[in-house]
MMTF fields as JSON, N, C-alpha, C and O atoms, coordinates in Angstrom:
{
  "mmtfVersion": "1.0.0",
  "mmtfProducer": "UNKNOWN",
  "numBonds": 335,
  "numAtoms": 336,
  "numGroups": 84,
  "numChains": 1,
  "numModels": 1,
  "chainsPerModel": [1],
  "groupsPerChain": [84],
  "chainIdList": ["A"],
  "bondAtomList": [4, 2, 8, 6, 12, 10, 16, 14, 20, 18, 24, 22, 28, 26, 32, 30, 36, 34, 40, 38, 44, 42, 48, 46, 52, 50, 56, 54, 60, 58, 64, 62, 68, 66, 72, 70, 76, 74, 80, 78, 84, 82, 88, 86, 92, 90, 96, 94, 100, 98, 104, 102, 108, 106, 112, 110, 116, 114, 120, 118, 124, 122, 128, 126, 132, 130, 136, 134, 140, 138, 144, 142, 148, 146, 152, 150, 156, 154, 160, 158, 164, 162, 168, 166, 172, 170, 176, 174, 180, 178, 184, 182, 188, 186, 192, 190, 196, 194, 200, 198, 204, 202, 208, 206, 212, 210, 216, 214, 220, 218, 224, 222, 228, 226, 232, 230, 236, 234, 240, 238, 244, 242, 248, 246, 252, 250, 256, 254, 260, 258, 264, 262, 268, 266, 272, 270, 276, 274, 280, 278, 284, 282, 288, 286, 292, 290, 296, 294, 300, 298, 304, 302, 308, 306, 312, 310, 316, 314, 320, 318, 324, 322, 328, 326, 332, 330],
  "bondOrderList": [1, 1, 1, 1, 1, 1, 1, 1, 1, 1, 1, 1, 1, 1, 1, 1, 1, 1, 1, 1, 1, 1, 1, 1, 1, 1, 1, 1, 1, 1, 1, 1, 1, 1, 1, 1, 1, 1, 1, 1, 1, 1, 1, 1, 1, 1, 1, 1, 1, 1, 1, 1, 1, 1, 1, 1, 1, 1, 1, 1, 1, 1, 1, 1, 1, 1, 1, 1, 1, 1, 1, 1, 1, 1, 1, 1, 1, 1, 1, 1, 1, 1, 1],
  "groupList": [{"groupName": "MET", "atomNameList": ["N", "CA", "C", "O"], "elementList": ["N", "C", "C", "O"], "formalChargeList": [0, 0, 0, 0], "bondAtomList": [1, 0, 2, 1, 3, 2], "bondOrderList": [1, 1, 2], "singleLetterCode": "M", "chemCompType": "L-PEPTIDE LINKING"}, {"groupName": "ALA", "atomNameList": ["N", "CA", "C", "O"], "elementList": ["N", "C", "C", "O"], "formalChargeList": [0, 0, 0, 0], "bondAtomList": [1, 0, 2, 1, 3, 2], "bondOrderList": [1, 1, 2], "singleLetterCode": "A", "chemCompType": "L-PEPTIDE LINKING"}, {"groupName": "THR", "atomNameList": ["N", "CA", "C", "O"], "elementList": ["N", "C", "C", "O"], "formalChargeList": [0, 0, 0, 0], "bondAtomList": [1, 0, 2, 1, 3, 2], "bondOrderList": [1, 1, 2], "singleLetterCode": "T", "chemCompType": "L-PEPTIDE LINKING"}, {"groupName": "LEU", "atomNameList": ["N", "CA", "C", "O"], "elementList": ["N", "C", "C", "O"], "formalChargeList": [0, 0, 0, 0], "bondAtomList": [1, 0, 2, 1, 3, 2], "bondOrderList": [1, 1, 2], "singleLetterCode": "L", "chemCompType": "L-PEPTIDE LINKING"}, {"groupName": "ILE", "atomNameList": ["N", "CA", "C", "O"], "elementList": ["N", "C", "C", "O"], "formalChargeList": [0, 0, 0, 0], "bondAtomList": [1, 0, 2, 1, 3, 2], "bondOrderList": [1, 1, 2], "singleLetterCode": "I", "chemCompType": "L-PEPTIDE LINKING"}, {"groupName": "VAL", "atomNameList": ["N", "CA", "C", "O"], "elementList": ["N", "C", "C", "O"], "formalChargeList": [0, 0, 0, 0], "bondAtomList": [1, 0, 2, 1, 3, 2], "bondOrderList": [1, 1, 2], "singleLetterCode": "V", "chemCompType": "L-PEPTIDE LINKING"}, {"groupName": "TYR", "atomNameList": ["N", "CA", "C", "O"], "elementList": ["N", "C", "C", "O"], "formalChargeList": [0, 0, 0, 0], "bondAtomList": [1, 0, 2, 1, 3, 2], "bondOrderList": [1, 1, 2], "singleLetterCode": "Y", "chemCompType": "L-PEPTIDE LINKING"}, {"groupName": "GLY", "atomNameList": ["N", "CA", "C", "O"], "elementList": ["N", "C", "C", "O"], "formalChargeList": [0, 0, 0, 0], "bondAtomList": [1, 0, 2, 1, 3, 2], "bondOrderList": [1, 1, 2], "singleLetterCode": "G", "chemCompType": "PEPTIDE LINKING"}, {"groupName": "ARG", "atomNameList": ["N", "CA", "C", "O"], "elementList": ["N", "C", "C", "O"], "formalChargeList": [0, 0, 0, 0], "bondAtomList": [1, 0, 2, 1, 3, 2], "bondOrderList": [1, 1, 2], "singleLetterCode": "R", "chemCompType": "L-PEPTIDE LINKING"}, {"groupName": "ASN", "atomNameList": ["N", "CA", "C", "O"], "elementList": ["N", "C", "C", "O"], "formalChargeList": [0, 0, 0, 0], "bondAtomList": [1, 0, 2, 1, 3, 2], "bondOrderList": [1, 1, 2], "singleLetterCode": "N", "chemCompType": "L-PEPTIDE LINKING"}, {"groupName": "CYS", "atomNameList": ["N", "CA", "C", "O"], "elementList": ["N", "C", "C", "O"], "formalChargeList": [0, 0, 0, 0], "bondAtomList": [1, 0, 2, 1, 3, 2], "bondOrderList": [1, 1, 2], "singleLetterCode": "C", "chemCompType": "L-PEPTIDE LINKING"}, {"groupName": "ASP", "atomNameList": ["N", "CA", "C", "O"], "elementList": ["N", "C", "C", "O"], "formalChargeList": [0, 0, 0, 0], "bondAtomList": [1, 0, 2, 1, 3, 2], "bondOrderList": [1, 1, 2], "singleLetterCode": "D", "chemCompType": "L-PEPTIDE LINKING"}, {"groupName": "LYS", "atomNameList": ["N", "CA", "C", "O"], "elementList": ["N", "C", "C", "O"], "formalChargeList": [0, 0, 0, 0], "bondAtomList": [1, 0, 2, 1, 3, 2], "bondOrderList": [1, 1, 2], "singleLetterCode": "K", "chemCompType": "L-PEPTIDE LINKING"}, {"groupName": "GLU", "atomNameList": ["N", "CA", "C", "O"], "elementList": ["N", "C", "C", "O"], "formalChargeList": [0, 0, 0, 0], "bondAtomList": [1, 0, 2, 1, 3, 2], "bondOrderList": [1, 1, 2], "singleLetterCode": "E", "chemCompType": "L-PEPTIDE LINKING"}, {"groupName": "HIS", "atomNameList": ["N", "CA", "C", "O"], "elementList": ["N", "C", "C", "O"], "formalChargeList": [0, 0, 0, 0], "bondAtomList": [1, 0, 2, 1, 3, 2], "bondOrderList": [1, 1, 2], "singleLetterCode": "H", "chemCompType": "L-PEPTIDE LINKING"}, {"groupName": "SER", "atomNameList": ["N", "CA", "C", "O"], "elementList": ["N", "C", "C", "O"], "formalChargeList": [0, 0, 0, 0], "bondAtomList": [1, 0, 2, 1, 3, 2], "bondOrderList": [1, 1, 2], "singleLetterCode": "S", "chemCompType": "L-PEPTIDE LINKING"}, {"groupName": "GLN", "atomNameList": ["N", "CA", "C", "O"], "elementList": ["N", "C", "C", "O"], "formalChargeList": [0, 0, 0, 0], "bondAtomList": [1, 0, 2, 1, 3, 2], "bondOrderList": [1, 1, 2], "singleLetterCode": "Q", "chemCompType": "L-PEPTIDE LINKING"}, {"groupName": "TRP", "atomNameList": ["N", "CA", "C", "O"], "elementList": ["N", "C", "C", "O"], "formalChargeList": [0, 0, 0, 0], "bondAtomList": [1, 0, 2, 1, 3, 2], "bondOrderList": [1, 1, 2], "singleLetterCode": "W", "chemCompType": "L-PEPTIDE LINKING"}, {"groupName": "PHE", "atomNameList": ["N", "CA", "C", "O"], "elementList": ["N", "C", "C", "O"], "formalChargeList": [0, 0, 0, 0], "bondAtomList": [1, 0, 2, 1, 3, 2], "bondOrderList": [1, 1, 2], "singleLetterCode": "F", "chemCompType": "L-PEPTIDE LINKING"}, {"groupName": "PRO", "atomNameList": ["N", "CA", "C", "O"], "elementList": ["N", "C", "C", "O"], "formalChargeList": [0, 0, 0, 0], "bondAtomList": [1, 0, 2, 1, 3, 2], "bondOrderList": [1, 1, 2], "singleLetterCode": "P", "chemCompType": "L-PEPTIDE LINKING"}],
  "groupTypeList": [0, 1, 2, 3, 4, 1, 5, 6, 3, 7, 8, 2, 2, 5, 9, 8, 10, 11, 3, 12, 10, 6, 7, 1, 8, 2, 13, 5, 1, 13, 10, 13, 10, 4, 10, 11, 7, 0, 9, 14, 7, 5, 7, 3, 1, 8, 1, 13, 1, 9, 2, 8, 1, 15, 15, 16, 11, 17, 4, 1, 1, 15, 8, 1, 15, 7, 3, 13, 18, 11, 7, 5, 13, 5, 10, 5, 7, 1, 16, 1, 13, 19, 3, 18],
  "groupIdList": [1, 2, 3, 4, 5, 6, 7, 8, 9, 10, 11, 12, 13, 14, 15, 16, 17, 18, 19, 20, 21, 22, 23, 24, 25, 26, 27, 28, 29, 30, 31, 32, 33, 34, 35, 36, 37, 38, 39, 40, 41, 42, 43, 44, 45, 46, 47, 48, 49, 50, 51, 52, 53, 54, 55, 56, 57, 58, 59, 60, 61, 62, 63, 64, 65, 66, 67, 68, 69, 70, 71, 72, 73, 74, 75, 76, 77, 78, 79, 80, 81, 82, 83, 84],
  "secStructList": [7, 7, 3, 3, 3, 3, 3, 3, 3, 6, 6, 3, 3, 3, 3, 3, 3, 3, 6, 6, 6, 1, 1, 7, 7, 1, 7, 1, 1, 1, 7, 7, 1, 6, 6, 1, 1, 1, 1, 6, 6, 1, 7, 6, 6, 2, 2, 2, 2, 6, 2, 2, 2, 2, 1, 6, 6, 6, 2, 2, 2, 2, 1, 1, 1, 7, 7, 7, 7, 7, 7, 7, 7, 5, 7, 2, 2, 2, 2, 1, 7, 7, 7, 7],
  "xCoordList": [3.525, 3.765, 5.241, 5.481, 5.755, 7.307, 7.083, 6.823, 7.345, 8.065, 9.268, 9.999, 9.446, 10.57, 11.353, 12.283, 11.017, 11.278, 9.958, 9.051, 10.486, 9.273, 9.361, 9.609, 9.046, 9.243, 7.788, 6.565, 8.627, 7.72, 7.716, 8.232, 6.857, 6.603, 6.015, 4.792, 6.762, 6.732, 6.388, 7.067, 5.362, 5.072, 4.127, 3.64, 4.16, 3.144, 3.478, 3.939, 3.39, 3.709, 3.387, 2.477, 3.899, 3.93, 3.835, 2.931, 5.293, 4.894, 5.951, 6.663, 6.097, 6.52, 5.975, 4.912, 7.16, 6.873, 7.15, 8.287, 5.796, 5.713, 5.257, 5.188, 4.782, 3.886, 3.006, 2.953, 1.925, 1.053, 1.86, 1.459, 2.985, 3.874, 4.566, 4.718, 5.659, 6.07, 5.344, 5.759, 4.018, 3.733, 2.339, 1.492, 1.921, 0.823, 0.767, 1.636, -0.539, -0.326, -1.535, -2.505, -1.625, -2.121, -1.497, -0.339, -1.965, -0.985, 0.061, -0.045, 0.738, 1.735, 1.991, 3.077, 0.759, -0.2, -0.273, 0.481, -1.49, -1.531, -0.609, -1.282, 0.125, 1.134, 1.726, 1.928, 1.8, 1.935, 2.17, 1.26, 3.265, 4.253, 6.044, 6.185, 7.302, 7.762, 8.753, 9.768, 8.689, 8.906, 9.12, 10.089, 7.943, 7.178, 7.027, 7.075, 6.831, 6.416, 8.154, 8.494, 8.71, 10.701, 10.173, 10.2, 9.418, 8.948, 7.38, 7.002, 6.868, 5.595, 5.039, 4.501, 4.959, 4.786, 6.082, 6.059, 7.144, 8.61, 8.935, 9.88, 8.228, 8.253, 9.065, 9.14, 9.693, 10.463, 11.97, 12.673, 12.483, 13.939, 14.708, 15.578, 14.356, 13.651, 13.846, 14.858, 12.807, 12.554, 13.655, 14.563, 13.904, 15.083, 16.371, 16.897, 16.525, 17.496, 17.985, 19.09, 16.646, 15.51, 15.788, 16.097, 15.652, 15.824, 17.028, 17.291, 17.489, 19.187, 20.107, 20.938, 19.742, 19.919, 19.514, 20.489, 18.392, 17.488, 17.06, 16.197, 16.986, 16.631, 17.237, 16.651, 18.483, 18.679, 18.406, 18.477, 17.997, 17.032, 15.712, 14.897, 15.604, 13.804, 13.787, 12.769, 15.052, 13.85, 14.869, 14.576, 15.57, 15.981, 15.296, 16.399, 14.842, 13.063, 11.888, 11.106, 11.378, 10.935, 11.049, 10.327, 12.328, 12.345, 12.407, 12.489, 12.472, 12.488, 10.728, 10.049, 10.3, 8.927, 7.986, 6.888, 8.487, 7.775, 7.519, 7.48, 7.281, 7.018, 7.587, 8.33, 7.234, 7.342, 6.999, 6.181, 8.534, 9.024, 10.402, 11.128, 10.619, 11.332, 12.665, 13.513, 12.024, 12.771, 12.345, 11.313, 13.363, 13.024, 13.671, 14.612, 13.124, 13.68, 13.346, 12.313, 14.777, 14.915, 15.275, 16.14, 14.292, 14.334, 15.568, 16.197, 15.936, 17.504, 17.764, 18.696, 17.067, 17.072, 17.422, 18.015, 16.885, 17.389, 18.652, 19.171, 19.127, 20.511, 21.402, 21.555, 21.832, 23.176, 22.668, 21.491, 24.239, 23.692, 23.915, 24.897, 22.256, 22.917, 24.286, 25.297, 24.29, 26.106, 25.472, 26.43, 24.547, 24.184, 23.677, 23.336],
  "yCoordList": [13.556, 12.284, 12.199, 12.96, 11.485, 11.835, 10.531, 9.389, 11.318, 10.264, 10.31, 11.208, 8.099, 8.062, 8.515, 9.28, 8.046, 7.981, 7.59, 6.762, 9.022, 9.409, 9.878, 11.019, 8.495, 8.763, 9.787, 9.895, 10.205, 11.187, 11.288, 11.027, 11.763, 11.924, 12.918, 12.93, 14.195, 15.485, 15.819, 15.237, 16.747, 16.644, 15.964, 16.264, 14.754, 14.11, 12.747, 11.777, 12.701, 11.352, 9.549, 8.999, 9.049, 7.605, 6.348, 5.53, 6.569, 5.685, 6.257, 7.167, 5.799, 6.017, 5.563, 4.96, 6.04, 5.17, 5.68, 5.892, 5.857, 7.02, 6.588, 5.36, 7.133, 6.786, 5.813, 4.913, 5.752, 4.257, 3.367, 2.452, 3.05, 1.729, 1.761, 0.554, 2.487, 2.105, 2.01, 1.757, 2.351, 2.622, 2.249, 3.141, 0.795, 0.589, -0.505, -0.744, -1.174, -2.427, -3.076, -3.523, -3.173, -4.105, -5.229, -5.315, -6.209, -6.978, -6.563, -5.748, -7.177, -6.433, -7.067, -7.02, -8.189, -9.058, -6.799, -6.281, -6.038, -4.734, -3.904, -2.928, -3.811, -2.869, -2.849, -3.779, -1.792, -1.088, -0.806, -0.132, 0.285, 1.113, 0.422, -0.796, 1.292, 1.332, 0.456, 0.086, 0.126, -1.005, -1.931, -2.56, -2.352, -3.988, -4.36, -5.587, -3.787, -5.003, -4.671, -5.372, -3.773, -3.584, -3.356, -3.987, -2.074, -0.946, -1.167, -0.585, -1.668, -2.408, -2.596, -3.685, -1.523, -1.561, -1.765, -2.328, -1.329, -1.868, -0.432, -0.457, 0.508, 1.936, 2.78, 2.162, 3.754, 4.742, 4.745, 5.489, 4.013, 4.301, 2.95, 3.191, 1.514, 0.793, 0.75, 0.323, 1.227, 1.935, 2.921, 2.235, 3.732, 4.644, 3.639, 3.665, 2.681, 1.912, 1.107, 0.75, 0.732, -0.07, 0.517, -0.234, 1.896, 2.166, 3.002, 3.165, 3.351, 3.997, 2.503, 2.561, 1.38, 0.082, -0.35, -0.824, -0.315, -1.178, 0.032, -0.565, 1.597, 2.732, 2.546, 3.015, 1.816, 1.969, 0.895, 0.92, -0.196, -1.538, -1.543, -2.408, -0.62, -0.577, 0.774, 0.979, 1.503, 1.923, 1.39, 1.872, 0.846, -0.251, -1.26, -1.754, -1.765, -2.613, -2.25, -3.155, -0.527, -0.361, -0.131, -0.636, 0.938, 0.893, -0.04, 0.113, -1.54, -2.923, -3.317, -3.846, -2.989, -3.622, -2.409, -2.041, -1.966, -0.734, 0.496, 1.486, 0.729, 2.427, 2.988, 2.4, 4.38, 5.57, 6.912, 7.379, 6.839, 8.536, 9.05, 8.413, 10.01, 10.86, 12.065, 12.901, 11.341, 12.242, 11.15, 10.489, 11.238, 10.387, 11.329, 12.07, 11.292, 11.652, 10.704, 10.122, 10.781, 10.272, 11.34, 12.214, 11.016, 12.164, 11.863, 10.806, 13.328, 12.672, 11.546, 10.742, 11.615, 10.648, 9.322, 8.468, 9.294, 8.264, 7.884, 6.901, 8.671, 9.465, 8.728, 7.571, 8.788, 8.406, 8.01, 8.002, 7.496, 7.069, 8.408, 9.142, 8.707, 9.06, 9.645, 8.942, 10.815, 10.433, 10.994, 11.454, 11.163, 10.709, 9.439, 8.862],
  "zCoordList": [11.024, 10.801, 9.705, 8.767, 9.996, 9.199, 8.554, 8.932, 7.097, 5.764, 6.215, 6.632, 5.917, 5.698, 4.922, 5.175, 3.833, 2.413, 1.442, 1.524, 0.123, -0.652, -2.071, -2.459, -2.986, -4.216, -5.123, -5.031, -5.744, -6.32, -9.027, -10.114, -8.37, -9.962, -10.334, -10.196, -10.988, -10.524, -9.425, -8.579, -8.836, -7.458, -6.326, -5.235, -7.327, -6.726, -5.777, -6.38, -5.182, -4.445, -4.819, -4.199, -5.467, -6.452, -5.171, -4.999, -4.262, -2.905, -1.989, -2.411, -0.798, 0.521, 1.484, 1.629, 2.509, 3.366, 4.969, 5.392, 5.869, 7.067, 7.91, 7.854, 8.948, 10.594, 10.371, 11.21, 8.945, 8.786, 8.701, 9.42, 8.121, 8.413, 9.016, 9.206, 9.936, 10.881, 12.381, 13.511, 11.797, 13.432, 13.115, 13.152, 12.744, 12.257, 13.363, 14.202, 13.177, 14.373, 13.215, 13.828, 12.107, 11.462, 11.135, 11.542, 10.455, 9.443, 8.167, 7.251, 8.415, 6.718, 5.989, 5.41, 5.664, 4.589, 3.964, 3.14, 4.805, 5.034, 4.312, 3.98, 4.045, 3.971, 2.024, 1.243, 1.909, -0.085, 0.205, -0.278, 1.478, 0.874, 0.377, 0.483, -0.142, -0.93, 0.066, -0.524, 1.181, 2.098, 2.018, 2.442, 1.244, 1.375, 2.358, 2.436, 3.331, 4.622, 5.759, 6.712, 5.367, 6.733, 7.679, 8.736, 7.322, 8.64, 9.161, 10.178, 8.73, 9.583, 10.403, 10.605, 11.239, 12.863, 13.666, 14.761, 13.14, 13.84, 14.882, 15.67, 14.786, 15.694, 14.945, 13.883, 14.818, 14.0, 14.263, 13.58, 15.145, 15.165, 14.415, 13.578, 14.742, 13.587, 12.392, 11.837, 11.857, 10.402, 10.689, 11.156, 10.663, 10.45, 9.627, 8.515, 11.02, 10.132, 9.587, 9.177, 9.631, 8.291, 6.781, 5.857, 6.632, 6.069, 5.177, 3.986, 6.249, 5.946, 5.303, 4.397, 5.956, 5.345, 3.833, 3.249, 3.083, 2.703, 1.888, 1.244, 1.303, 0.897, -0.55, -1.527, -0.669, -2.135, -3.426, -4.655, -2.199, -2.569, -2.505, -2.824, -2.117, -2.239, -3.679, -4.339, -3.9, -4.893, -6.039, -7.132, -6.061, -7.441, -7.113, -6.876, -6.954, -6.666, -7.137, -7.429, -7.371, -7.503, -8.882, -9.742, -9.137, -11.061, -11.235, -12.454, -11.067, -11.899, -11.674, -12.554, -10.532, -10.695, -11.601, -11.185, -12.65, -13.254, -12.569, -13.299, -10.987, -10.809, -11.799, -12.585, -11.854, -13.006, -11.252, -10.46, -11.738, -10.621, -11.122, -11.885, -10.719, -11.061, -10.144, -10.459, -8.746, -7.948, -6.41, -6.289, -5.503, -4.338, -3.071, -3.356, -1.568, -0.729, 0.486, 0.816, 1.094, 2.202, 3.514, 3.459, 4.843, 5.736, 6.193, 6.157, 6.793, 7.721, 8.644, 8.629, 9.203, 10.111, 9.776, 10.436, 8.469, 7.712, 7.622, 8.151, 6.952, 5.612, 7.006, 6.612, 7.932, 8.647, 9.896, 10.256, 10.875, 11.75, 12.638, 12.526, 14.024, 14.728, 15.339, 15.338, 15.807, 16.617, 17.894, 18.515, 18.49, 20.22, 20.161, 21.194]
}
């Protein structure tokens, strides 16, 4: 299961976006991950593009909402456009 973005407090994951979200077949209202539903059910390729475009906004929104974390990890596929 590929995690696209995760935020940590120490070694504990406090929020993330992964296959459970971008591979979902349930309603967006059930999404509680860091993407706030943007990646819900869109598939890996679209979710990587969304994460590339919006990860900094999601991190800022998480901080603004009071989520406490001290580390962020974004998967390689969501960091840059594919070369080929």
